[in-house]
DRENPA-776212 format. One record per atom (N, C-alpha, C): atom name; residue number from 1; x negated, y, z. Coordinates in steps of 0.001 Angstrom, whole numbers, plus 500000, padded with zeros to 6 digits. Atoms other than C-alpha are relative to their C-alpha. Layout:
{atomo->CA	num->NUM	east->X	north->Y	up->Z}
...
//
This chain:
{atomo->N	num->1	east->501116	north->499360	up->499302}
{atomo->CA	num->1	east->721691	north->155356	up->341581}
{atomo->C	num->1	east->500009	north->501497	up->499690}
{atomo->N	num->2	east->499994	north->498554	up->500175}
{atomo->CA	num->2	east->721468	north->159081	up->342089}
{atomo->C	num->2	east->498842	north->500432	up->499119}
{atomo->N	num->3	east->501044	north->499441	up->500832}
{atomo->CA	num->3	east->719408	north->161240	up->339844}
{atomo->C	num->3	east->498760	north->500294	up->500854}
{atomo->N	num->4	east->501239	north->499783	up->499244}
{atomo->CA	num->4	east->715733	north->161437	up->340941}
{atomo->C	num->4	east->499762	north->501472	up->500280}
{atomo->N	num->5	east->500160	north->498571	up->499767}
{atomo->CA	num->5	east->715890	north->165198	up->340590}
{atomo->C	num->5	east->500725	north->500431	up->501271}
{atomo->N	num->6	east->499273	north->499699	up->498774}
{atomo->CA	num->6	east->718509	north->165315	up->343335}
{atomo->C	num->6	east->499241	north->499510	up->501213}
{atomo->N	num->7	east->500710	north->500563	up->498854}
{atomo->CA	num->7	east->716420	north->163099	up->345589}
{atomo->C	num->7	east->498682	north->500708	up->500282}
{atomo->N	num->8	east->501270	north->499310	up->499797}
{atomo->CA	num->8	east->713365	north->165287	up->345122}
{atomo->C	num->8	east->500077	north->500961	up->501175}
{atomo->N	num->9	east->499842	north->499088	up->498875}
{atomo->CA	num->9	east->714796	north->167616	up->347734}
{atomo->C	num->9	east->500145	north->499263	up->501320}
{atomo->N	num->10	east->499867	north->500843	up->498811}
{atomo->CA	num->10	east->715218	north->164723	up->350212}
{atomo->C	num->10	east->501084	north->500486	up->500942}
{atomo->N	num->11	east->498934	north->499631	up->499061}
{atomo->CA	num->11	east->718615	north->165497	up->351681}
{atomo->C	num->11	east->500012	north->499056	up->501190}
{atomo->N	num->12	east->500051	north->500784	up->498771}
{atomo->CA	num->12	east->719087	north->164249	up->355195}
{atomo->C	num->12	east->500794	north->498708	up->499880}
{atomo->N	num->13	east->499206	north->501224	up->500136}
{atomo->CA	num->13	east->721687	north->161697	up->354106}
{atomo->C	num->13	east->499250	north->498911	up->499256}
{atomo->N	num->14	east->500716	north->500988	up->500807}
{atomo->CA	num->14	east->719208	north->159971	up->351770}
{atomo->C	num->14	east->498637	north->499648	up->500567}
{atomo->N	num->15	east->501352	north->500219	up->499489}
{atomo->CA	num->15	east->716117	north->159952	up->353975}
{atomo->C	num->15	east->499732	north->498552	up->500379}
{atomo->N	num->16	east->500200	north->501375	up->499576}
{atomo->CA	num->16	east->716653	north->156416	up->355277}
{atomo->C	num->16	east->500540	north->498993	up->498994}
{atomo->N	num->17	east->499398	north->500893	up->500977}
{atomo->CA	num->17	east->718120	north->154963	up->352128}
{atomo->C	num->17	east->498940	north->499358	up->499114}
{atomo->N	num->18	east->500889	north->500668	up->500955}
{atomo->CA	num->18	east->716638	north->152692	up->349501}
{atomo->C	num->18	east->499518	north->500973	up->498936}
{atomo->N	num->19	east->500368	north->499033	up->501026}
{atomo->CA	num->19	east->716651	north->155582	up->347056}
{atomo->C	num->19	east->498825	north->500859	up->500454}
{atomo->N	num->20	east->501107	north->499220	up->499452}
{atomo->CA	num->20	east->714345	north->157585	up->349317}
{atomo->C	num->20	east->498711	north->499188	up->499942}
{atomo->N	num->21	east->501190	north->500863	up->500050}
{atomo->CA	num->21	east->711942	north->154631	up->349571}
{atomo->C	num->21	east->499531	north->499837	up->498565}
{atomo->N	num->22	east->500349	north->500135	up->501412}
{atomo->CA	num->22	east->712061	north->154193	up->345815}
{atomo->C	num->22	east->499298	north->501246	up->499487}
{atomo->N	num->23	east->500614	north->498750	up->500430}
{atomo->CA	num->23	east->711281	north->157843	up->345228}
{atomo->C	num->23	east->498610	north->500172	up->500595}
{atomo->N	num->24	east->501329	north->499907	up->499379}
{atomo->CA	num->24	east->708376	north->157704	up->347716}
{atomo->C	num->24	east->499005	north->499114	up->499272}
{atomo->N	num->25	east->500899	north->500883	up->500732}
{atomo->CA	num->25	east->706910	north->154755	up->345806}
{atomo->C	num->25	east->499658	north->500590	up->498648}
{atomo->N	num->26	east->500260	north->499364	up->501295}
{atomo->CA	num->26	east->707278	north->156618	up->342516}
{atomo->C	num->26	east->498967	north->501112	up->500167}
{atomo->N	num->27	east->500948	north->498912	up->499740}
{atomo->CA	num->27	east->705414	north->159573	up->344017}
{atomo->C	num->27	east->498650	north->499498	up->500499}
{atomo->N	num->28	east->501254	north->500539	up->499479}
{atomo->CA	num->28	east->702738	north->157281	up->345445}
{atomo->C	num->28	east->499852	north->500163	up->501490}
{atomo->N	num->29	east->500072	north->499787	up->498560}
{atomo->CA	num->29	east->703590	north->158060	up->349055}
{atomo->C	num->29	east->500181	north->498702	up->500782}
{atomo->N	num->30	east->499721	north->501235	up->499289}
{atomo->CA	num->30	east->704602	north->154519	up->349925}
{atomo->C	num->30	east->498889	north->498974	up->499890}
{atomo->N	num->31	east->501054	north->500983	up->500195}
{atomo->CA	num->31	east->701408	north->152802	up->348856}
{atomo->C	num->31	east->499017	north->500020	up->501166}
{atomo->N	num->32	east->500997	north->500109	up->498935}
{atomo->CA	num->32	east->698772	north->151587	up->351291}
{atomo->C	num->32	east->498695	north->500573	up->499484}
{atomo->N	num->33	east->501254	north->499354	up->500398}
{atomo->CA	num->33	east->695666	north->153706	up->351153}
{atomo->C	num->33	east->498922	north->499721	up->501035}
{atomo->N	num->34	east->501108	north->500210	up->499079}
{atomo->CA	num->34	east->692245	north->153258	up->352681}
{atomo->C	num->34	east->499744	north->501276	up->500785}
{atomo->N	num->35	east->500317	north->498833	up->499174}
{atomo->CA	num->35	east->690883	north->155576	up->355351}
{atomo->C	num->35	east->499242	north->501033	up->499183}
{atomo->N	num->36	east->500777	north->499075	up->500819}
{atomo->CA	num->36	east->688489	north->157063	up->352842}
{atomo->C	num->36	east->500896	north->500815	up->499073}
{atomo->N	num->37	east->499066	north->499277	up->500839}
{atomo->CA	num->37	east->691394	north->157968	up->350576}
{atomo->C	num->37	east->500842	north->500965	up->500833}
{atomo->N	num->38	east->499211	north->499132	up->499140}
{atomo->CA	num->38	east->693325	north->159406	up->353492}
{atomo->C	num->38	east->499221	north->501224	up->500438}
{atomo->N	num->39	east->500824	north->498899	up->499524}
{atomo->CA	num->39	east->690435	north->161552	up->354663}
{atomo->C	num->39	east->499083	north->500474	up->498883}
{atomo->N	num->40	east->500834	north->499417	up->501046}
{atomo->CA	num->40	east->689161	north->163531	up->351722}
{atomo->C	num->40	east->498974	north->500913	up->500667}
{atomo->N	num->41	east->501054	north->499166	up->499436}
{atomo->CA	num->41	east->686172	north->165836	up->352204}
{atomo->C	num->41	east->500533	north->501165	up->500818}
{atomo->N	num->42	east->499437	north->498852	up->499280}
{atomo->CA	num->42	east->688279	north->168806	up->353251}
{atomo->C	num->42	east->500691	north->499546	up->501289}
{atomo->N	num->43	east->499327	north->500519	up->498814}
{atomo->CA	num->43	east->690304	north->166700	up->355663}
{atomo->C	num->43	east->498997	north->499590	up->501076}
{atomo->N	num->44	east->501031	north->500389	up->499030}
{atomo->CA	num->44	east->687131	north->165361	up->357303}
{atomo->C	num->44	east->499453	north->501225	up->500727}
{atomo->N	num->45	east->500503	north->498765	up->499386}
{atomo->CA	num->45	east->685865	north->168896	up->357901}
{atomo->C	num->45	east->501037	north->500559	up->500973}
{atomo->N	num->46	east->498944	north->499501	up->499131}
{atomo->CA	num->46	east->689221	north->169956	up->359334}
{atomo->C	num->46	east->500116	north->499144	up->501258}
{atomo->N	num->47	east->499957	north->500889	up->498846}
{atomo->CA	num->47	east->689271	north->166897	up->361602}
{atomo->C	num->47	east->498825	north->500257	up->500936}
{atomo->N	num->48	east->501177	north->499732	up->499178}
{atomo->CA	num->48	east->685726	north->167619	up->362813}
{atomo->C	num->48	east->500150	north->501317	up->500761}
{atomo->N	num->49	east->499810	north->498701	up->499341}
{atomo->CA	num->49	east->686595	north->171240	up->363575}
{atomo->C	num->49	east->501027	north->499879	up->501114}
{atomo->N	num->50	east->498973	north->500174	up->498964}
{atomo->CA	num->50	east->689741	north->170234	up->365463}
{atomo->C	num->50	east->499468	north->499222	up->501199}
{atomo->N	num->51	east->500570	north->500771	up->498893}
{atomo->CA	num->51	east->687868	north->167627	up->367514}
{atomo->C	num->51	east->499005	north->500834	up->500796}
{atomo->N	num->52	east->500954	north->499144	up->499304}
{atomo->CA	num->52	east->685132	north->170131	up->368321}
{atomo->C	num->52	east->500728	north->501031	up->500865}
{atomo->N	num->53	east->499235	north->499037	up->499212}
{atomo->CA	num->53	east->687691	north->172712	up->369451}
{atomo->C	num->53	east->500692	north->499335	up->501189}
{atomo->N	num->54	east->499392	north->500730	up->498892}
{atomo->CA	num->54	east->689469	north->170108	up->371551}
{atomo->C	num->54	east->498968	north->499681	up->501076}
{atomo->N	num->55	east->501063	north->500275	up->499036}
{atomo->CA	num->55	east->686180	north->169090	up->373188}
{atomo->C	num->55	east->499605	north->501265	up->500758}
{atomo->N	num->56	east->500326	north->498727	up->499360}
{atomo->CA	num->56	east->685381	north->172746	up->373877}
{atomo->C	num->56	east->501085	north->500399	up->501002}
{atomo->N	num->57	east->498900	north->499673	up->499104}
{atomo->CA	num->57	east->688822	north->173269	up->375424}
{atomo->C	num->57	east->499965	north->499129	up->501258}
{atomo->N	num->58	east->500079	north->500894	up->498844}
{atomo->CA	num->58	east->688441	north->170213	up->377682}
{atomo->C	num->58	east->498829	north->500387	up->500899}
{atomo->N	num->59	east->501168	north->499589	up->499216}
{atomo->CA	num->59	east->684937	north->171302	up->378771}
{atomo->C	num->59	east->500280	north->501298	up->500750}
{atomo->N	num->60	east->499717	north->498701	up->499386}
{atomo->CA	num->60	east->686095	north->174860	up->379447}
{atomo->C	num->60	east->501003	north->499855	up->501139}
{atomo->N	num->61	east->499017	north->500240	up->498949}
{atomo->CA	num->61	east->689063	north->173594	up->381464}
{atomo->C	num->61	east->499330	north->499438	up->501245}
{atomo->N	num->62	east->500711	north->500567	up->498848}
{atomo->CA	num->62	east->686836	north->171446	up->383685}
{atomo->C	num->62	east->499050	north->501010	up->500625}
{atomo->N	num->63	east->500907	north->498977	up->499485}
{atomo->CA	num->63	east->684363	north->174316	up->384006}
{atomo->C	num->63	east->500747	north->500995	up->500890}
{atomo->N	num->64	east->499213	north->499045	up->499218}
{atomo->CA	num->64	east->687123	north->176626	up->385269}
{atomo->C	num->64	east->500601	north->499374	up->501257}
{atomo->N	num->65	east->499366	north->500674	up->498861}
{atomo->CA	num->65	east->688679	north->174056	up->387616}
{atomo->C	num->65	east->498977	north->499533	up->501035}
{atomo->N	num->66	east->501025	north->500545	up->499106}
{atomo->CA	num->66	east->685386	north->172881	up->389150}
{atomo->C	num->66	east->499906	north->500692	up->501364}
{atomo->N	num->67	east->500095	north->499385	up->498663}
{atomo->CA	num->67	east->685275	north->175515	up->391959}
{atomo->C	num->67	east->501177	north->499655	up->500921}
{atomo->N	num->68	east->498822	north->500273	up->499187}
{atomo->CA	num->68	east->688755	north->174506	up->393123}
{atomo->C	num->68	east->500162	north->498532	up->500386}
{atomo->N	num->69	east->499875	north->501434	up->499709}
{atomo->CA	num->69	east->688205	north->170730	up->393281}
{atomo->C	num->69	east->499827	north->499694	up->501485}
{atomo->N	num->70	east->500096	north->500296	up->498563}
{atomo->CA	num->70	east->686948	north->170674	up->396916}
{atomo->C	num->70	east->501221	north->500474	up->500793}
{atomo->N	num->71	east->498815	north->499498	up->499305}
{atomo->CA	num->71	east->689894	north->172795	up->398053}
{atomo->C	num->71	east->501179	north->499058	up->499775}
{atomo->N	num->72	east->498904	north->500912	up->500316}
{atomo->CA	num->72	east->692349	north->170507	up->396290}
{atomo->C	num->72	east->499794	north->498658	up->500711}
{atomo->N	num->73	east->500280	north->501272	up->499330}
{atomo->CA	num->73	east->690624	north->167399	up->397705}
{atomo->C	num->73	east->500308	north->500089	up->501499}
{atomo->N	num->74	east->499714	north->499835	up->498575}
{atomo->CA	num->74	east->690777	north->168735	up->401276}
{atomo->C	num->74	east->501495	north->500196	up->500253}
{atomo->N	num->75	east->498551	north->499842	up->499860}
{atomo->CA	num->75	east->694400	north->169745	up->400762}
{atomo->C	num->75	east->500710	north->498656	up->499973}
{atomo->N	num->76	east->499408	north->501338	up->500065}
{atomo->CA	num->76	east->695269	north->166187	up->399797}
{atomo->C	num->76	east->499692	north->499220	up->501269}
{atomo->N	num->77	east->500381	north->500718	up->498777}
{atomo->CA	num->77	east->693345	north->164753	up->402750}
{atomo->C	num->77	east->500826	north->500488	up->501187}
{atomo->N	num->78	east->499228	north->499462	up->498882}
{atomo->CA	num->78	east->695059	north->167090	up->405221}
{atomo->C	num->78	east->501494	north->499690	up->499868}
{atomo->N	num->79	east->498581	north->500302	up->500189}
{atomo->CA	num->79	east->698496	north->166518	up->403691}
{atomo->C	num->79	east->500308	north->498557	up->500374}
{atomo->N	num->80	east->499782	north->501416	up->499665}
{atomo->CA	num->80	east->698135	north->162736	up->404024}
{atomo->C	num->80	east->499810	north->499781	up->501494}
{atomo->N	num->81	east->500294	north->500218	up->498573}
{atomo->CA	num->81	east->696632	north->162923	up->407523}
{atomo->C	num->81	east->501089	north->500604	up->500887}
{atomo->N	num->82	east->499032	north->499309	up->499158}
{atomo->CA	num->82	east->699232	north->165351	up->408886}
{atomo->C	num->82	east->501456	north->499716	up->499627}
{atomo->N	num->83	east->498653	north->500273	up->500470}
{atomo->CA	num->83	east->702243	north->163892	up->407098}
{atomo->C	num->83	east->500916	north->499492	up->501127}
{atomo->N	num->84	east->499186	north->500599	up->498945}
{atomo->CA	num->84	east->703450	north->161920	up->410104}
{atomo->C	num->84	east->500280	north->500973	up->501164}
{atomo->N	num->85	east->499809	north->499075	up->498884}
{atomo->CA	num->85	east->703124	north->164848	up->412515}
{atomo->C	num->85	east->501170	north->500940	up->499770}
{atomo->N	num->86	east->498911	north->499054	up->500281}
{atomo->CA	num->86	east->705768	north->166914	up->410758}
{atomo->C	num->86	east->501317	north->499353	up->500066}
//
């Protein structure tokens, strides 16, 4: 087995090997953790901020596109209705 110090750098040849899995278990990365352990206080705040920014981006996108929805709808209707004439 290779030295653990060598595997600490995770070379690409060892990423899918048993040695990599062994090292991850030694570090505690391979263990099953609960959601509460995964989301510490700082992570929860970061997640909330990201979700809020995503919601703001989606709202702003719909707000900007709203004036063009009737034009796009009529364009689709006319394209389907006049498709056979061309």
